[in-house]
N, C-alpha and C positions, 0 to 999 in steps of 0.2 A: 553578544548581540544576540536578548533569545526575537522570538518572534511573538508577536502583539495578536492576538485571539478574539475573535466574537462572541464563540462555545465552545464549550467543552466536555467530552460527550466519555461513558463509559460503556461497559459492561463488561459481567463475568460471567464465568459459568465456572458448576463445582463438577467430574464426576468423578465419583469414587474419593482418592488421595489429589485429580491434579487438576488445576487451577489454571482460566487459559482467562489475563486480564489485559485488557483493551482500551484505549482511549484514546483519542480526536479529536485536533481543536481547527481550526478552519479560520484560518486568518484572511480575512477580506480584504486587506489594503493589499496586500501579495496576493490573493486568488490560492489559496495554495491548503491542499486540504493537511495534516501533519499529523499521521500513527503512528504509535506504538503497543505490538504487543509483547508479554514475557506466556512461558508459562507452556502448555503444550497446543497449540494450531491444528487445525483440525478444517473442515472445508464447509461446515455450519460457521464455525468462526468467519470464517469469512465470505459466506455469502449472507451471514447477520448485522454485522458491518455493513457491507455493503449495503440493505434493507433501512440502517439506521440513518448514513446520510441519505440518501433515499427520504427518506422525512425529514432529514435536520433541515427549517427555513433559512437557513444561511447558505447549504450548498446549491453548489453552481454546479453542473457536470464540465465547464471549458477551467475552472479552473485546472492545476496542477497538481499532482500526489509526492507525496515521499513519506512512505511507509518504511519505521521503520524494525525490524526483525528479528534483531543483534540480539535482545535478551527472551526469545523463542525457546526454550534450552528442547521441547522435542517439536517431529514433522509428525502428528500422524495421516498425512495425506499419501495418495498414490496418484503416479505421475497421470493419468486416464479422470483424477479429480482435478488435475491442474490446467486439464485440456478443458475441464466444461467450467472450471474457472476463468479462465478468457473467454470464456465464449460467449459470457453475462459481461458487460460492463457497462458500468454508470459514468463514466467519464470521457466526455468530445473525442476524439477523432486523434483532436489535435491539442491537448490535455500534452506537460510534461510527468510522464512521471517512474519517480526515482523507488525500487528497494536497495536498504541498508539493510546484510548477511552481514556472518561473520564466521559465516562457518562454511568449507564446501558444498555441504550436504544442501546447503541454506540456495546460496549462489544455483546451482542445479536447482533447484525445483521454481529458482527467480527469469532465472536464464528461458527454464523452459515458456515461462509464460510471458516471458517478452516473445521467443520466436513465433507461439501464441495469436500472442495480439499482431506480430507483423503480417500474416497468414493474412488474417481479417483487417489490414490496408493502415492497422495502428503502428506507427514509429516511434512514438515517444514514451518508449516505453526501453530502462536502462537498472542494470543488479549493479549497486556500486557496493565498495567494505567501509565505508565513511562517511556520515554524516558530511564532512566541507566542501565531499566533492562534488555529495550527490546537493543538496545547496548552491554548491556554481552552478550545478548544469540548469537546472531545474527554473534555477532565478535567471538565468543569462538570457537576453536577447537575443542571442545566435542561434537560428532556428537549425544552425546545418552543424552545432558544434551536435 
């Protein structure tokens, strides 16, 4: 069963021969933002995505997020970029945010982000290897999960 959505937005960046393509869907009924990225991921891409969400009239900071990074082929970020990204959040501390990855490097970056957010009092960020696990956790009513 797919998630119905109210708005789909996308952006792409072309530098040399490297392309990041990202899009998001906002499911107002389930209160979830679904984000998918592919290609090369940079800090400026992450900041642009946050800015796009903030400008979207359907976005609500109390929504949860599922961010699928399994199609990202290259991460052009440093650990300090992850720390800086974690300092700027647009979601509420009560939101659940699932990051889906398929490589050890992406898992490491996701865990870094999760730990930095925990330092800011946000306990709702988790890293997963499958969409099913992420959906189960984000849509679960059990707040201790």
